[in-house]
C-alpha positions in Angstrom: 48.2 51.4 110.1 48.9 47.7 110.7 49.7 46.1 107.4 49.7 42.3 106.8 52.0 41.4 103.8 52.8 38.2 102.0 54.3 36.9 98.8 55.3 33.8 97.0 58.8 33.3 95.6 58.1 35.5 92.6 57.0 38.4 94.7 59.6 37.9 97.5 62.0 40.7 96.4 59.2 43.2 96.0 57.7 42.2 99.4 61.0 42.7 101.1 61.4 46.1 99.5 57.8 47.1 100.4 58.3 46.1 104.1 61.0 48.8 104.3 58.8 51.3 102.5 55.9 50.7 104.8 58.1 51.0 107.9 59.6 54.3 106.6 56.0 55.5 106.2 55.3 54.7 109.8 53.2 51.5 109.4 53.5 48.4 111.5 54.2 45.4 109.2 53.3 41.7 109.9 55.1 39.4 107.4 53.1 36.3 106.5 55.9 34.8 104.3 57.6 33.6 102.2 61.1 34.0 103.4 63.1 33.3 100.2 62.9 33.0 96.4 62.6 29.2 96.7 59.4 28.0 95.0 56.4 28.1 97.3 52.6 28.0 96.9 50.9 31.4 97.3 47.3 30.4 98.4 48.1 29.7 102.1 50.1 33.0 102.3 47.3 35.0 100.7 44.7 33.4 102.9 46.7 34.3 106.0 47.0 38.0 104.9 43.3 38.2 104.0 42.3 36.6 107.3 44.5 39.0 109.3 42.6 41.9 107.7 39.1 40.4 108.0 39.7 39.4 111.6 40.9 42.8 112.5 44.6 41.9 113.2 45.6 44.2 110.3 44.0 47.3 108.9 45.0 46.4 105.3 46.8 43.7 103.5 49.3 43.4 100.6 49.9 40.3 98.6 52.6 40.0 95.9 53.3 37.3 93.3 54.7 37.2 89.8 51.7 38.8 88.2 49.5 39.3 91.3 46.6 37.6 89.5 46.6 34.4 91.5 47.3 36.2 94.8 44.2 38.4 94.2 42.1 35.4 93.5 43.3 33.5 96.6 42.8 36.5 98.9 39.3 37.1 97.6 38.3 33.5 98.7 38.3 34.8 102.3 34.9 36.3 103.0 35.2 40.0 103.8 38.4 40.4 101.8 38.2 42.8 98.8 41.5 42.3 97.0 42.3 44.5 94.1 45.0 43.9 91.5 46.7 47.3 90.9 49.6 47.9 88.6 49.1 51.6 88.2 48.1 54.6 90.2 44.6 55.0 88.7 43.5 51.4 89.6 45.0 51.8 93.1 43.1 55.0 93.7 39.8 53.7 92.3 40.1 50.4 94.2 40.0 52.4 97.4 37.5 55.1 96.4 34.9 52.9 94.7 35.6 49.4 96.0 36.9 49.9 99.5 39.7 47.4 98.7 41.3 46.1 101.9 43.9 43.9 100.2 46.3 45.2 97.5 47.7 42.7 95.0 50.7 43.4 92.8 53.0 41.6 90.5 56.7 41.6 91.3 57.5 40.7 87.7 55.4 43.6 86.5 55.8 46.6 88.8 59.1 48.2 89.5 60.1 49.1 93.0 59.6 52.9 92.5 56.1 52.6 91.1 55.2 50.0 93.7 56.1 52.5 96.4 53.9 55.1 94.8 51.0 52.6 94.4 51.2 51.5 98.0 51.4 55.1 99.4 48.4 56.2 97.3 46.4 53.1 98.1 47.0 53.5 101.8 46.1 57.2 101.9 43.0 57.1 99.7 39.7 57.0 101.6 36.6 55.1 100.5 34.0 57.4 99.0 31.0 55.6 100.4 27.7 56.8 99.0 26.5 54.8 96.0 29.6 52.7 96.3 28.6 51.4 99.7 25.4 49.9 98.3 27.6 47.8 95.9 29.9 46.7 98.7 26.8 45.7 100.7 25.6 43.6 97.7 29.0 41.8 97.6 28.9 41.2 101.3 25.3 39.8 101.1 26.4 37.4 98.3 29.3 36.2 100.5 26.9 35.5 103.3 24.5 33.5 101.1 27.4 31.3 99.8 
């Protein structure tokens, strides 16, 4: 898969770690920043990751911040992005099965590297269930179009 990834200063170390994990898993990684732990604003980075996914330049996206909350909110401002904040395996699996999440958000100050690796691997390998869940995704998409 092609994975777009980005982080602010608080998520930088986890982002750098995950780049290595993703490459070891055989994925192509496009890094949208940041490049250090120097303070930076996360919205432009998250917008870039979400746009890469929505525009088809990436299959999935990952955004990382201190808590992941703001990053999820920012990514979800891009129509077609379905960013899910996941700090455990259950939410990672359900975000894919039920919500067809295409952007994963995590908190570098919350999730340890080992658990983050597990979350990412599970999130990438879990398929969308479709069925009744597709109807709900379609409702979200319709609302985006109206707005």
